[in-house]
C-alpha positions, -999 to 999 in steps of 0.1 A, spaced: -116 -115 -104 -131 -81 -95 -106 -54 -85 -130 -26 -77 -126 -28 -38 -88 -27 -42 -90 3 -65 -114 20 -41 -91 14 -11 -61 26 -30 -80 57 -42 -92 63 -6 -57 60 7 -43 83 -19 -70 108 -12 -64 106 25 -26 111 20 -34 142 0 -61 157 22 -48 147 57 -32 178 72 3 175 85 -9 174 121 -22 138 118 0 117 140 26 97 119 19 66 141 -18 65 131 -9 70 94 17 41 97 -9 18 112 -32 25 84 -5 18 58 3 -15 76 -33 -25 75 -35 -17 38 -3 -38 32 -17 -67 52 -50 -64 32 -33 -64 -1 -11 -94 9 -42 -113 19 -59 -105 -13 -28 -116 -33 -27 -149 -14 -64 -155 -21 -58 -147 -58 -28 -171 -58 -49 -199 -43 -77 -192 -68 -52 -194 -97 -39 -227 -82 -75 -240 -79 -82 -230 -115 -50 -247 -126 -59 -278 -107 -94 -276 -121 -81 -273 -157 -58 -302 -150 -87 -322 -136 -109 -312 -166 -82 -324 -190 -80 -356 -171 -118 -359 -172 -117 -354 -209 -92 -381 -213 -111 -403 -191 -142 -398 -211 -123 -409 -242 -111 -439 -224 -146 -446 -213 -159 -447 -248 -132 -472 -257 -138 -493 -227 -176 -493 -228 -176 -526 -243 -151 -542 -220 -157 -565 -192 -163 -558 -156 -128 -543 -154 -139 -515 -178 -171 -509 -157 -150 -506 -125 -127 -482 -142 -157 -462 -153 -171 -460 -118 -137 -450 -105 -136 -423 -131 -170 -410 -122 -161 -411 -85 -129 -391 -93 -149 -367 -113 -173 -362 -84 -145 -356 -60 -128 -331 -84 -161 -313 -88 -167 -311 -50 -131 -298 -46 -137 -272 -73 -169 -261 -56 -152 -258 -22 -124 -238 -37 -149 -214 -53 -168 -210 -20 -135 -204 -1 -125 -178 -27 -159 -160 -25 -157 -160 13 -122 -146 12 -133 -119 -12 -162 -110 10 -140 -108 41 -115 -85 22 -144 -64 10 -156 -60 45 -121 -50 56 -120 -25 28 -153 -10 39 -141 -8 75 -109 10 64 -129 34 43 -152 43 72 -122 47 95 -106 71 69 -138 91 67 -141 94 104 -105 105 107 -110 130 79 -140 145 98 -119 146 130 -91 164 111 -117 189 97 -128 197 133 -92 201 144 -86 224 115 -116 245 123 -105 247 160 -70 256 149 -83 284 127 -104 298 155 -74 296 179 -52 314 153 -78 341 150 -79 346 188 -41 347 189 -40 373 161 -65 394 180 -44 390 212 -13 400 193 -30 431 180 -43 440 214 -8 434 228 8 457 202 -18 484 210 -11 481 247 26 482 242 23 513 221 2 530 248 26 518 275 55 533 255 34 565 252 26 565 289 63 558 298 73 587 276 47 610 292 59 600 327 95 606 317 85 640 303 66 648 335 96 638 356 119 659 334 95 689 337 95 685 375 133 683 377 136 713 353 111 732 374 130 724 406 163 735 390 147 768 378 132 776 412 164 767 430 184 790 407 160 818 411 160 815 450 197 807 454 202 839 474 175 829 499 181 792 504 192 780 538 173 773 570 146 798 561 140 786 525 142 751 511 134 737 477 128 700 475 110 674 453 84 650 467 58 628 451 64 643 417 59 679 430 83 707 439 79 720 474 92 755 483 92 758 521 95 793 535 99 798 573 79 823 593 111 842 600 116 849 563 80 860 556 62 872 587 66 888 621 50 868 649 12 868 646 13 890 615 -2 882 581 18 909 562 49 896 543 82 913 552 103 930 524 128 902 523 100 876 519 83 898 492 116 898 472 118 860 474 82 857 463 88 880 434 118 859 423 96 828 425 68 846 405 93 854 378 100 817 373 63 807 375 54 832 348 76 812 324 59 780 335 22 783 324 16 746 328 24 746 366 -3 748 392 5 766 425 -9 756 459 0 779 489 -3 762 522 0 780 555 12 761 586 15 770 623 28 754 655 4 742 682 6 774 704 -29 788 706 -35 822 691 -30 847 719 -48 878 706 -80 867 689 -99 893 669 -131 893 649 -111 887 617 -86 861 632 -96 839 660 -72 809 659 -44 792 640 -68 782 612 -74 819 604 -38 828 608 -26 800 584 -54 808 558 -47 846 559 -10 841 555 -15 817 525 -40 842 510 -15 871 514 12 851 496 -11 840 469 -21 877 464 16 887 461 22 860 435 -7 870 414 1 907 416 36 897 404 22 882 372 11 846 380 -23 839 366 -48 837 395 -66 807 381 -34 787 387 -31 796 423 -49 780 453 -45 793 489 -52 770 519 -45 769 556 -36 738 575 -31 754 610 -10 731 633 -23 698 619 4 690 594 36 695 614 71 689 601 83 679 636 69 673 670 60 706 688 82 697 717 109 724 715 113 760 703 134 748 673 108 723 662 80 748 666 99 772 644 102 745 617 64 740 619 57 777 615 61 778 577 45 784 543 48 757 517 43 766 480 36 734 461 43 734 424 26 707 403 31 704 365 -2 699 347 -7 663 336 -31 668 308 -13 646 283 -7 619 309 -44 620 319 -54 617 283 -33 586 279 -47 571 311 -82 579 301 -76 563 267 -63 532 283 -93 531 307 -117 534 278 -99 507 258 -100 482 287 -136 488 296 -157 456 289 -178 458 257 -156 486 242 
């Protein structure tokens, strides 16, 4: 009997067992093995039947040989010998027909098994192709995951850098507030307050400390406070200074060509304070003077006390955020599409 299909199936199964990646479902693999076992059992049964047929054929052949010998001896006999001869020929014909049928059945069984083998081989090839596609997809996914992990690590590093920069900025603001508070300790009270808001240090000076009513010239006590503040600011080169003048809502009573209303009064007072800071050593390029008139009050202008609160000058100290801005700009550039 030919054994090439069996060898081909076994080799195909061994190759599939070697090549199939671990991600093939075990159930599908077990089904394939079960089909192989059933196929091999069917083949073994066909081979057993064929061997039985061959044995029967040999036995029949032996009997035929014996019958032929008997035929020679009985050729001369009577009618009884002729009948025996006919029976023998009939038996021979029957045995030959049985042998032919067995051969046909065996060939048909082998053809069916061969078709099954071919079907299994095609199924294996298809599954191998599917596994190849899955492996390609997996590699692509892994590449994308690796890229995402790299991007995540970069973002985490920049986030840590940004967090550190923010912490440094907060520390700088707190240190600045402490330095200013210490320098102006002798002036603090209702006329001078140091507070922190929105990441900035606000030094609020009342009109009573700085100016006489309607005046733009700073009193000696106010000048001393501003000099103390300038001493601190000279040691803080990375701090920008904004001087804001504020008034209450009472209209300016004695307008002149140089000063017509509360806008002018607030601007001129802010400019005077900025000038005193710069003459005390603060770099002019760090200082900005602005007037807000009565439009940013601290309290409603509904009582003398509240109006006094609104007549003030605020010196706003802001640490420069160059390093923080660099990090933010770097993050913005990194997240821009196409970069």
